[in-house]
C-alpha positions in Angstrom: 25.1 -29.5 98.5 21.6 -29.5 96.4 19.4 -26.0 95.7 15.7 -26.4 97.9 14.7 -22.9 97.5 15.5 -19.8 95.8 14.0 -16.5 96.3 14.8 -13.9 93.5 13.7 -10.4 93.9 10.0 -10.4 96.1 7.9 -8.3 96.5 5.3 -7.2 98.8 3.5 -4.8 99.5 -0.5 -3.6 101.2 -2.4 -1.6 100.0 -3.5 1.5 103.0 -6.3 4.3 102.9 -2.9 6.8 102.4 -0.9 4.9 100.7 0.6 1.8 99.6 3.7 -0.1 101.8 6.0 -1.6 99.8 6.8 -4.9 103.1 8.8 -6.7 101.8 11.9 -4.8 98.9 13.1 -7.2 96.6 14.3 -9.6 98.7 16.5 -12.6 97.3 18.2 -15.6 98.8 19.0 -19.0 99.1 18.7 -22.3 100.7 20.1 -25.4 100.5 18.7 -29.0 101.4 19.8 -29.4 105.4 21.0 -26.2 105.8 19.0 -23.2 107.8 18.4 -20.1 107.4 18.3 -16.9 109.8 16.0 -13.8 109.5 16.6 -11.9 111.5 15.8 -7.8 112.6 13.1 -5.5 114.4 9.2 -6.4 114.3 8.3 -4.7 111.2 11.4 -5.3 109.2 9.7 -7.6 106.8 10.8 -11.0 108.0 7.5 -13.1 108.6 5.3 -11.5 105.2 8.5 -13.3 102.9 8.0 -16.8 105.2 4.4 -15.4 104.7 5.0 -14.7 100.4 5.9 -18.0 99.8 3.7 -20.1 101.9 0.8 -18.4 99.6 -0.5 -16.6 103.1 -0.7 -13.3 102.2 -4.8 -12.2 101.9 -5.4 -10.0 99.2 -6.9 -7.6 99.4 -4.9 -5.2 100.9 -2.7 -7.5 100.1 -0.5 -8.9 97.5 2.5 -10.2 96.0 4.3 -7.3 92.9 6.6 -9.3 91.8 9.2 -12.4 92.8 9.9 -15.1 92.1 10.0 -18.6 94.7 11.7 -21.2 92.6 10.6 -25.0 94.8 13.5 -27.7 94.2 12.6 -31.4 93.4 14.0 -33.9 94.6 13.2 -35.6 91.1 15.7 -32.8 90.1 13.3 -30.9 87.7 11.5 -27.0 89.3 8.5 -24.6 90.2 8.0 -21.3 90.8 5.5 -21.2 93.7 4.6 -17.9 92.9 3.1 -19.2 90.5 0.9 -22.3 90.6 -2.3 -22.5 90.7 -4.5 -21.9 94.4 -5.2 -26.3 94.0 -1.7 -27.7 93.4 0.2 -25.1 95.8 -2.4 -26.7 98.4 0.3 -30.0 98.1 3.0 -28.4 99.1 1.7 -26.4 101.9 1.8 -28.1 105.0 2.8 -31.2 103.1 6.3 -30.1 101.0 6.5 -26.4 102.9 5.6 -26.7 106.7 4.8 -23.4 109.4 5.2 -23.0 112.7 3.8 -20.0 114.0 5.2 -17.8 117.1 2.3 -17.9 119.3 0.9 -22.1 119.3 -2.1 -21.1 122.2 -3.7 -18.7 118.4 -2.4 -21.2 116.2 -4.1 -24.8 118.0 -7.8 -25.3 118.1 -8.9 -25.2 121.8 -12.2 -27.0 121.3 -10.1 -30.4 119.5 -8.0 -32.4 121.1 -4.4 -31.7 120.3 -3.6 -35.5 118.6 -6.5 -34.7 116.9 -5.3 -31.4 114.8 -2.7 -32.8 114.1 -3.6 -36.9 112.7 -5.8 -34.3 110.6 -3.0 -33.2 108.4 -1.8 -37.0 108.1 -5.1 -37.9 107.1 -5.7 -34.5 104.5 -1.8 -35.0 103.0 -1.1 -38.8 102.8 -4.8 -40.2 102.6 -4.7 -43.5 105.1 -7.4 -44.3 107.3 -7.9 -42.7 111.1 -5.9 -45.7 113.5 -2.8 -45.3 111.4 -2.7 -41.6 111.2 -2.9 -41.8 115.6 0.6 -44.1 115.3 2.0 -42.2 113.5 0.9 -39.4 115.2 1.8 -41.0 118.6 5.1 -41.7 117.0 5.4 -37.7 116.3 5.1 -37.1 119.9 7.5 -39.0 121.1 9.7 -37.9 118.6 9.6 -34.4 119.6 9.9 -36.0 123.7 6.6 -35.1 124.3 6.3 -36.6 128.3 3.7 -39.0 128.4 2.6 -39.2 124.4 -0.3 -41.9 125.2 -2.1 -39.3 127.3 -1.3 -36.1 126.2 -2.9 -37.1 122.7 -5.7 -36.4 124.2 -5.4 -33.4 125.8 -6.5 -30.4 124.5 -4.5 -27.4 124.4 -5.6 -24.9 127.7 -4.2 -28.8 129.5 -0.1 -27.8 127.9 1.7 -25.8 129.2 4.0 -23.7 126.8 6.2 -25.6 125.9 4.8 -28.2 125.3 1.9 -27.0 122.6 5.0 -25.6 121.5 6.3 -29.4 120.4 2.9 -30.3 119.5 2.6 -28.0 116.5 6.5 -28.6 115.9 5.0 -32.6 115.7 2.2 -30.8 113.4 4.7 -29.4 110.7 6.8 -32.7 110.8 3.8 -35.2 110.3 4.6 -34.8 106.4 8.0 -35.2 106.8 8.8 -32.2 104.6 11.8 -31.1 102.9 11.3 -27.3 104.3 10.1 -25.7 107.6 9.8 -22.3 108.8 9.8 -21.9 111.5 8.5 -18.0 112.8 9.5 -16.6 116.5 8.8 -20.1 117.3 10.7 -19.2 120.8 10.2 -15.8 121.6 7.7 -17.0 124.0 9.2 -19.2 126.0 11.3 -19.3 128.8 15.8 -19.7 128.5 15.5 -23.6 129.7 12.3 -23.6 127.4 13.7 -22.6 124.7 17.0 -24.6 124.6 15.4 -27.5 124.8 12.9 -26.7 121.6 16.5 -25.2 119.6 17.9 -28.5 120.7 14.7 -31.0 118.9 15.0 -28.3 116.2 19.0 -29.3 115.5 17.8 -33.2 115.8 14.7 -33.3 113.9 16.7 -31.5 110.7 19.5 -33.4 111.4 17.6 -36.8 110.4 16.1 -35.8 108.7 17.5 -33.9 105.8 15.0 -31.0 106.4 16.2 -27.3 105.6 14.1 -24.6 108.0 14.2 -21.1 107.4 14.0 -19.9 111.2 12.6 -16.2 112.0 13.7 -14.5 114.6 14.1 -10.4 116.6 17.2 -12.7 118.6 20.5 -12.9 117.1 22.1 -14.9 120.2 18.8 -17.6 119.1 20.3 -16.6 115.1 24.3 -18.3 116.9 22.7 -21.3 118.3 21.0 -22.6 115.1 22.0 -20.8 111.5 23.7 -21.8 108.9 24.0 -18.3 106.9 21.8 -15.0 108.1 19.9 -12.0 105.9 19.5 -9.1 108.3 16.2 -7.2 107.7 16.3 -3.9 107.9 13.0 -1.6 106.8 12.1 -4.7 104.0 15.0 -5.0 102.5 18.1 -7.8 103.5 20.6 -5.5 104.3 23.6 -8.0 105.2 23.3 -11.8 104.5 26.2 -14.2 104.5 27.0 -17.6 106.6 26.6 -17.3 110.7 30.7 -16.8 111.3 30.9 -13.7 109.2 28.2 -12.6 110.5 29.3 -13.0 114.2 32.7 -11.9 113.5 32.8 -9.2 111.1 29.8 -7.1 111.0 29.5 -5.0 107.5 25.9 -3.2 107.9 25.7 -0.8 110.7 22.3 -1.9 111.7 23.6 -5.3 111.8 26.1 -4.1 114.3 24.0 -2.0 116.4 21.6 -5.6 116.6 24.9 -7.3 118.1 25.7 -4.4 120.6 22.0 -3.8 121.8 21.6 -8.0 123.4 22.8 -7.3 126.8 26.1 -9.0 128.6 26.3 -11.8 130.8 30.3 -11.4 130.4 30.2 -7.7 131.0 28.0 -5.1 132.6 27.3 -1.8 130.9 26.0 1.7 132.6 23.6 1.8 129.2 22.7 -0.5 127.2 24.3 0.5 123.2 21.3 0.8 120.8 21.3 1.2 116.8 20.8 4.8 116.4 24.4 4.6 117.7 25.7 2.8 115.2 23.5 4.7 112.2 20.9 7.0 111.2 18.6 7.4 108.9 18.9 10.0 106.2 15.1 11.7 105.1 15.6 9.8 101.4 15.8 6.4 103.8 19.7 6.1 103.3 21.7 4.3 106.2 24.9 6.7 107.0 26.5 4.8 109.6 28.3 6.9 113.0 31.8 7.2 112.5 33.9 5.4 114.8 30.2 2.7 115.8 32.2 -0.5 116.1 30.5 -2.9 118.5 34.2 -4.0 120.6 34.2 0.2 121.1 30.5 0.9 121.7 30.1 -1.8 125.2 33.9 -0.4 125.9 32.8 2.8 126.0 29.4 1.8 128.7 31.6 -0.6 130.6 31.3 -0.6 134.6 34.8 -0.7 136.0 35.2 -3.6 139.3 36.3 -0.8 141.3 32.5 1.5 140.3 30.5 -1.7 141.0 31.8 -2.8 144.0 31.4 1.0 145.3 27.6 0.5 144.4 26.8 -2.4 146.4 29.2 -1.1 148.9 27.0 2.6 148.8 23.4 0.3 148.8 24.5 -2.1 151.9 24.5 0.3 153.6 21.5 2.2 153.2 18.9 1.1 155.7 16.0 -1.2 153.7 13.3 0.1 152.1 11.3 -2.6 151.9 11.0 -5.8 153.4 9.7 -9.0 153.1 9.6 -11.9 155.6 7.9 -15.8 155.5 5.7 -14.5 152.8 3.6 -17.1 151.4 0.3 -17.5 149.0 -1.2 -20.3 148.5 -4.2 -21.1 146.6 -6.5 -24.4 147.2 -7.0 -26.8 144.7 -10.8 -27.4 145.4 -13.1 -30.7 143.1 -16.9 -31.4 143.5 -19.7 -30.2 143.5 -18.9 -29.1 146.9 -15.9 -27.6 146.0 -14.6 -29.3 148.1 -10.4 -28.2 148.9 -8.8 -31.5 148.8 -5.2 -29.6 148.3 -2.9 -26.1 147.9 -0.8 -24.6 144.6 2.2 -22.6 146.8 2.7 -20.7 144.7 4.9 -18.7 147.1 5.9 -20.3 149.9 7.9 -18.6 152.8 9.8 -16.3 150.9 12.4 -13.8 152.6 14.4 -10.5 151.8 14.5 -7.0 151.7 15.6 -3.8 149.3 17.5 -0.7 150.0 16.8 2.7 148.3 17.3 3.4 144.7 18.4 -0.1 144.5 17.0 -3.0 142.2 16.7 -6.5 142.8 15.7 -9.0 140.3 12.9 -11.6 140.3 14.8 -14.3 137.9 13.5 -18.2 136.9 11.0 -20.4 134.4 7.3 -19.5 134.1 5.3 -20.9 137.3 7.9 -20.6 139.9 6.3 -17.6 141.9 8.0 -14.2 140.7 4.8 -12.7 139.5 2.7 -13.8 142.4 5.2 -12.3 144.7 5.5 -8.8 143.2 1.1 -8.6 143.3 1.6 -10.5 147.0 4.0 -6.9 149.1 1.3 -4.9 146.7 -1.8 -6.3 147.7 -2.7 -7.4 144.3 -3.1 -10.9 145.3 -3.8 -11.1 149.5 -1.3 -12.9 150.6 -1.8 -16.3 153.0 0.6 -14.9 156.0 4.1 -13.4 156.4 4.8 -9.4 156.7 5.7 -7.0 154.0 6.8 -4.0 155.4 6.7 -0.6 152.8 8.8 2.0 154.6 8.6 0.8 158.2 4.3 0.2 157.6 2.7 -3.0 157.9 1.1 -3.3 154.2 -0.2 -6.2 155.4 -2.5 -3.9 158.7 -3.3 -1.4 156.5 -7.1 -1.4 154.5 -9.3 1.8 152.7 -8.8 5.1 153.0 -5.2 4.4 154.0 -4.4 1.6 151.8 -5.2 4.2 148.2 -3.1 6.6 150.3 0.4 4.6 150.4 -0.7 3.6 146.6 1.1 5.7 145.3 4.4 5.3 146.4 3.8 2.0 144.5 3.5 0.9 140.8 3.8 -1.4 139.1 4.7 -1.7 134.8 3.2 -5.2 133.5 3.4 -7.6 130.7 1.6 -6.6 128.4 1.1 -3.3 127.7 -1.4 -3.3 124.8 -4.0 -5.3 128.2 -2.8 -3.2 130.5 -4.1 -0.5 128.2 -8.2 1.0 127.6 -8.2 0.9 124.1 -11.3 3.4 124.4 -10.1 6.6 125.6 -6.3 7.9 124.9 -3.1 8.0 126.1 -3.4 11.5 127.7 -6.4 10.9 129.7 -5.5 6.8 130.6 -2.2 8.8 132.6 -4.5 11.7 134.3 -7.1 9.3 135.3 -3.8 8.1 138.5 -4.4 12.0 138.5 -8.3 12.6 138.5 -7.9 9.0 141.6 -5.4 10.2 143.8 -6.6 14.0 143.6 -3.3 15.2 142.4 -2.8 18.6 140.8 -6.3 20.4 140.5 -7.2 22.0 136.9 -7.4 20.3 133.4 -4.8 22.7 132.0 -2.3 22.2 134.7 -3.2 18.4 135.0 -2.7 17.6 130.5 0.8 20.4 131.2 2.2 17.9 133.8 1.1 14.7 131.3 3.1 15.9 128.6 5.6 16.5 130.4 6.0 13.0 131.4 5.0 11.5 127.6 8.0 13.5 126.5 9.9 12.8 129.2 9.7 9.3 128.6 10.6 9.7 124.8 7.3 10.3 123.5 5.7 13.4 121.5 3.4 15.8 123.1 1.1 15.2 120.6 0.8 11.6 121.6 -1.1 12.7 124.1 -4.2 12.4 122.2 -3.3 9.7 120.1 -5.3 5.6 121.2 -2.9 2.8 122.8 -3.7 0.6 118.6 -1.7 3.4 117.0 1.4 3.0 119.4 3.9 0.5 118.5 4.7 -1.9 121.4 7.6 0.0 122.5 5.8 3.3 122.7 2.7 1.6 124.8 5.1 0.2 127.2 6.8 3.6 127.7 2.9 4.8 128.0 2.8 2.5 131.0 5.6 3.2 132.2 5.1 6.9 131.8 1.7 6.0 133.7 3.5 4.7 136.8 5.1 7.9 137.0 2.7 10.0 137.8 1.8 9.8 141.0 6.2 10.0 141.7 6.0 7.0 143.3 9.4 5.7 145.7 9.2 1.9 144.3 7.5 0.5 140.9 7.2 -3.1 140.2 9.0 -4.1 136.6 7.1 -8.1 135.7 8.5 -9.6 133.0 8.5 -5.4 131.0 10.6 -6.0 127.8 10.1 -9.3 127.3 7.4 -9.5 124.7 9.5 -6.6 123.0 12.7 -6.5 120.5 15.8 -6.3 121.5 16.8 -2.9 120.3 13.4 -2.2 121.2 14.3 -3.9 124.9 17.2 -2.0 125.5 15.8 1.1 124.8 13.4 0.7 127.6 15.8 -1.4 130.1 18.3 2.4 129.4 14.3 4.4 129.9 14.6 2.5 132.5 18.2 3.0 134.4 18.3 6.5 133.8 14.6 7.1 135.8 16.3 6.0 138.9 19.1 7.5 138.6 16.3 11.1 138.0 14.0 10.2 140.6 15.5 7.3 142.6 13.2 5.4 142.2 13.3 2.1 143.0 12.4 -1.6 142.0 11.5 -5.3 142.0 12.0 -6.3 138.1 10.7 -10.0 137.2 11.8 -11.5 134.1 12.9 -15.2 132.9 15.7 -13.9 131.5 19.1 -13.5 133.5 20.8 -11.7 130.8 18.5 -9.1 131.0 17.8 -9.3 135.1 21.5 -8.8 135.1 22.3 -6.1 132.7 19.6 -4.0 135.3 20.1 -5.5 139.0 22.7 -5.4 141.9 21.2 -7.8 143.2 19.0 -10.5 142.1 17.3 -13.6 143.4 16.4 -17.0 141.8 12.9 -18.8 142.6 12.1 -21.7 141.8 8.9 -23.9 143.0 8.0 -20.4 144.9 10.9 -20.7 146.7 14.3 -18.3 146.8 17.0 -20.7 146.0 19.5 -18.2 145.6 20.6 -14.6 146.1 23.5 -12.4 145.5 24.9 -9.5 144.2 24.7 -9.9 139.9 27.8 -10.4 139.0 28.3 -13.0 141.8 25.0 -14.4 140.8 26.5 -15.6 137.3 30.1 -15.6 137.7 29.5 -18.4 140.7 25.7 -20.0 141.3 25.6 -22.3 143.5 23.1 -24.4 143.1 22.9 -26.3 140.4 19.1 -24.8 139.7 20.7 -21.3 138.8 23.7 -23.1 136.3 21.3 -24.2 134.1 19.6 -21.3 134.4 22.3 -19.7 132.9 23.8 -22.6 131.1 20.0 -22.1 128.9 21.1 -18.3 127.6 21.8 -18.4 124.0 25.8 -16.7 124.0 25.9 -16.0 120.6 29.1 -16.2 121.3 31.6 -16.8 118.9 33.0 -20.6 120.3 29.3 -21.3 120.2 28.8 -20.4 116.8 32.2 -22.7 115.6 31.8 -25.0 118.0 28.2 -25.6 116.3 29.7 -25.3 112.5 32.0 -27.9 113.4 29.7 -30.5 114.5 27.3 -29.8 111.1 30.3 -30.3 108.7 31.8 -33.1 110.8 
């Protein structure tokens, strides 16, 4: 195979007020034509900065490419160093020979222009063709990326499309000039597992039909197993392990790689807690990494695995308790209004006549794709959305019949952890004040000193430091912010918490830490959870029972093991089938298919 790209000793730095941060530290790798290199690591590992450096998209200041080469080999046998090209020559490669798909399609597409016009603009810029021919090529691309109704979709705006459809538009735009190299930066992170599966399948097809090379950047090793030929594992700006995908999964050498592999929630086993990266490695003050003794992936998973007897014992214990929460025939309909006088023409049945209960100390998982009604269900239970009809009973009390002071008093027992911790925290007040505010509203504890000590104790309970009381939300990572939201939810010592996609935006390693924290707090405080997610593997880990939702209805319900082992509904089977498992059988099958 011929080489397409060789990156040698790449160093990218950013200047801050206090110090110079080396975001990419002496990184080297190569990529052959028609192959896919997976770059995997946690947020802040340098994987996105590596790709932006190759594209010469690092903002200067504060960033700069301090050293290195990015040798791009052309089809005529000549080569150029992308890092040394003048800017006007680099523009001929960027978007033309090398294209990039960014993580969040909504922020990458201009909301005031039609999607088709944005693709046409790229074609007319790089290929010097007229508007009519550009439109015909755009329609061909939209068909190739399997966008439904391309003749009408070409004239739609980004806000009129779903997340998966917007991502297909981004892929069509990236493919518009038939690039030699496609860089995909977390292109499936925000998508449902079923949509993610179709996007991965599409990208595999395009790679084969165009003999295109790909750099696929993600924090999820399960996704890497589905699409990559070689893998570079990055940690703190360095490539710590590099090799064929089967070798990385079958025999990982670096403790960080072992940790990433182990901390993914599993569908084939029920674990007490998830292993974390810290179970496999320890970082010394000088930055060197020491592997913990006896830290093999299989051994660690075996240590924390539930026995079938333990699972049966817990399920039996929970089934004997009286429900803490009863939901009966719950409906939430949203009116569709049209015309000058806002005439109601119909209803969106977001939640359509569902019934279930939750026992004290139990975790009920609500799982389904975006738009299935699971978030609306959680909010309707808490009266954050008013139900159209039905009854919600909490601890024997009809929640729908309550108002004013009674409902406010009940909210001490009801709490919610939202999906995006940054948007649910006030950026203008410190973390300590954000949690103290909850105590003020419900008049819990009397003096300021007593409240401050209580909040510091809560902050410590969720794995942060007392000094974090005085910091602001922007000073924390995503995982730390989610811990702050958990501390705020615990402040009133509730009995029941709705976790609404509370780990979906986190790296798998941070996700494991937050899930372990939720399990630990459930056991310590005898909490009851409804855990909402589109990821069945996450739901299976934390849940005792699972309710699968589709189009506002519960289509299947049972224990976590029953749902996975013998799903009764086709929709549930599709959800399970779409989850990237990262199994060796899948990798071998993919690689055998590539070889054929």
